[in-house]
N, C-alpha and C positions, 0 to 999 in steps of 0.2 A: 355576722360571725362575732361571737364574744371576744372582747379584747384580750382576755386571758389566753384563749386558744391562739389568736393571731400573734400575740407576743411570744407564745411558746414556739410557734412555727419559725418566727424570725430568729429566735434564740437558737433553735435547732440548726437552721441554715448557717448562722454565724459560726457556731461551734464546728459544724461540718467543714466549712471552708478553712477555718483555722487549723483543724486537725490534718486536713489534706495537705495544706501548705507546709506544715511542720514535717509531715511524713515525707513529702517530696524532697525537702531540704536534707533530711537525714539519709534518704536513699542516694541522693547525689553525693553527699559526703562519703558515704560508704563505698560507692563505686569509684570515687576519686582515689581511694586507698587501694582498691582491687586493681584498677586500671590506671596507674599513674601516667602522666604525660611524659613519654620517654623520647618523643621525637625531637631531636635537636640537631642543629647544624653541627658539622664536625668541628671539634675544638671550641664548642660553645660554652662549656663550663670551665671555671678556673682550675678545678681540681681533676678535670677529666684526663685520664691516661690515654695517650696517643697509641692506640693498639692497631693502627693502620700502617705500620711500618713493617715491611717484609724484609727479613734478614736473609741476605744472599751472601754466604761466606762471611767475610768481615765487613761487607758493605750493606747499605740499606736502600730499599726502594719504597717510596711513599705512595700509597694508594688513596685516591679520592674520586668522587663522582658528583656530577651535578646534572640536574634536569631543567634546563632553561625554559622549556615550554610549560612546566608545571610549577616550579618554585623559583624561577628567576636565576639569580647568581648564587644562591645558597649552595654550599658544598656539603657533601655527606661522605660517610665512609662505610662502616659495617651495618648501617641501618639506613636504607634508601626508602623514604616513605611513598614516593610516587611510582606508578607503574606506567612507563612510557619510554620515549626516546631519552636515553641516558648516555652522557659522555663519561667514559672511564679513563682516568688519567693515572699514569705510572711515572713518577718523578724519581730520577736517580739522585740520591743525596751525595754520592761521591763521583769521581771522574773515572775510576778504574773500570766500572761496569760498562762504560761506553765502548770499550774495546773488547767486549765479550759478547758472544752470540747468545741472545736470550729469546726464548719462545714464550708466548702468552696465550692462555686459554681460559675461557669462562665456561663452567658447567653448572647445570641445575641439578641440585641434589634432592633426594638420594638417588635419582635415576641415573645421574651422570651424563645427561643429555648435553651435547656441546652447543653452546650458545654463541660463542665467539672464538676465533682462532687466528693467531698471527704467527707465521712461521719464524723460526729463529733468524735473528739478524742483529748486526751491531748497530745500536742506536747512538750515533755520534752526538746528537743533540741532547741526549739524556732525558728525553721526554717522549712518552707514548700516549697519544690521545685518540681514542677510538669511540665510535658511536654504536650503541646496542639498543635495539627496540625491545624492551622487556615485556611490552604488551603482547608480543607474539608467544611468549612463554608463560606469562602469568606470575602472580606473586608467589613467593616461597624462598627457600634457602638456596644460595648459590655459592660457588667456590671459584676463587681466582687462582690459577696455576701459573707460577713463574718458574720456568725451567731454564737453567744455565746449561748450555751445550758446549763442551770442550772436547773436541775430537770424538772419541767413542764414549765419553763419560757424560752423564746427565745428573743434574742436581735439581730436584723438583721441590719447590716451596709452595705452601698453600695459604690462602687467606679467606676465611669464610665471611660472607655478608648476606644480608637478607633484603628483599625488595617487596614493598607493599604489605609487609606483615603487620606493621604498626597500624596501618589504615584499617586492616581487617579487625584488629583488636579493638580499635576505637568504635567501629560499627557494631561489633558484638556488645560492647559496653553500653552503647546507646540503646540498642534493642532490649538489653536486659533491664536498663533503667526504666524504659517505657512499660515493660511487662510488670516489674515490681510496683511501679506507681499505680498501674491500673488495678492490680490485685488488691493493694492496700486501700485504694480509693473505694473500691466496691465493698471491702470488708468494713471500712469505717462508715460508709453510707448505710449499709444494712444494720450496723450496730446502733447508730443514732436513730434510724427509723424505728427500730424495735423499742428503743428507750422512749421515743416520742409517742409511740402507740400505747405503751404502758402508762405513760403520764396522762394521756388523754382519757384513758379508761378510769 
């Protein structure tokens, strides 16, 4: 084989690999903008607003969740990345609510399917800690209902949160990255192959 043709083939392969690498880097960079890493433990950022406080009258209840079998001791709030056994914690920030009957319920939205329910009771410890297995209900949007019951009056407060949604978005981003990389790699391959064919002619 003539050295000129051999050199041309090596040069073609080198340019192809370089172009594919550059394209892959650009694709990853673009997807990092489209699908930013949003999964953080609760209160992970300095400027993060604590939107997991449920206002009940003039008092507050703090909501948090953790999945020890999935993420160890990390705590979450309105974005729970793992789908599995999850401990939901409601902490009373004041002492007044300890002497009020409060009902707790978790529903999956938009269907409104009940996932968890605890009948109204006075929680003298100021802490409710219950386990829910979200793998039975799947990823999606959920709603925490906190209802204060005072004789015949009810005051219902809601807190939306999601389970396993960020994981689905991450998987979607990975699949999209692979597809984009494959399409661009094929395009570049045939482009350089055509150029090499013309050069050899």
